[in-house]
N, C-alpha and C positions, 0 to 999 in steps of 0.2 A: 857556320860557313859564311864568309863575307861575300856580299853580293856586289855586282857592278854598280847598282844604284847607291849603295853605301859609299863606294869609292868615288863615284860621281859627286856625291854630296860633300865629301871631304875635300876633293879638288876644288869644287865650287867655293867652299868656305875659304880656302887658301887663296884662290883667285881674287875673291872679294877683298880680303885683307891686303893682298899685294897691290891691288889696284888703288887702294887708298894712299899708297906710298908713291905711285907713279904719276907722271904728268898726264894731262888729258889725252895727248896723242900717243901715249905708250900703253894705254889700258889693254888688258888681256881679255879677249872675248871668250866666253865659256863654250863655244862651239867645238865639237870633236876635232874638226880639221884646223883649228887655230894653231899656227906654228909657234912653238915656245922658244926653241933654240935652233940656231943654224942660220942659213942664208936669209930667210924671211922671218925669223923668230923675233919676238918682241923683247926677249931677255938676253942680256949679255952674259958672259960666263959667271960673273959674280952674282948677278940677278938669278941665274939658274941655280947656283949653289944655295942661295937663300931660299928660293922657292922649294927646292928638294928638301932642305932641312925642315921647312915649315910643314910640308906634306908628311914627312916622317913623324914630326911632333904631333900633328893632328891625328894621324893614325894611332899613335900611342895613346893620346888623350881620349879619342872617341871609341876606339875598339879595344884598347888595352893590349895591343900587339906591337912588338918591336920589329922594325923592318929597316934594312939598309938599301936604299935605292941606287946610290952612286957607288958601285963596286966594279970589280974587274969584269964580271959577267955583263953588266950593263954597258960598259965602255967598249967591250969587244964585239958587240952585236953589229951585224951588217946594217940594220936599220935601227937607229938610236931610239930608245924608249922615251927620250926627252924631245923628240922632234915636234910632237903635237900633243894637245890635250888627250885625244883619243888613244895615241900610242902609249902615253903615260898611264892612263886608266887601265888599258889592257895589260901592261907590264905589271902593275901593282896587283891586279886581280890574279894573274898567273903566279906571282911570288907568294901571295897569301894562300892560294890553293896548295902550292907546294909545301909551304910551312905547316899548314893544317894537316897535310897527309903524312907529315913526319919525314 
């Protein structure tokens, strides 16, 4: 079973790699309430897509699990799972739990 700590570590790795490509004033803070996308978010739509793909690849690499984060379910939620670091971690944990329960 995948833990929240494992997902936090994966997101942290992706944030670190992403920050290397961003300018100094665009860096992503690893705090749970850091806005990723939306009105106060640090990522534009293309940046978000790249970030999501990097997270999916990191999950595949580190956990050996295939996951799709940007699908109809994610896009139709009232509160976007891509709004903040915390909401993304929660969403990934929920998806992986569902996946492991079959």
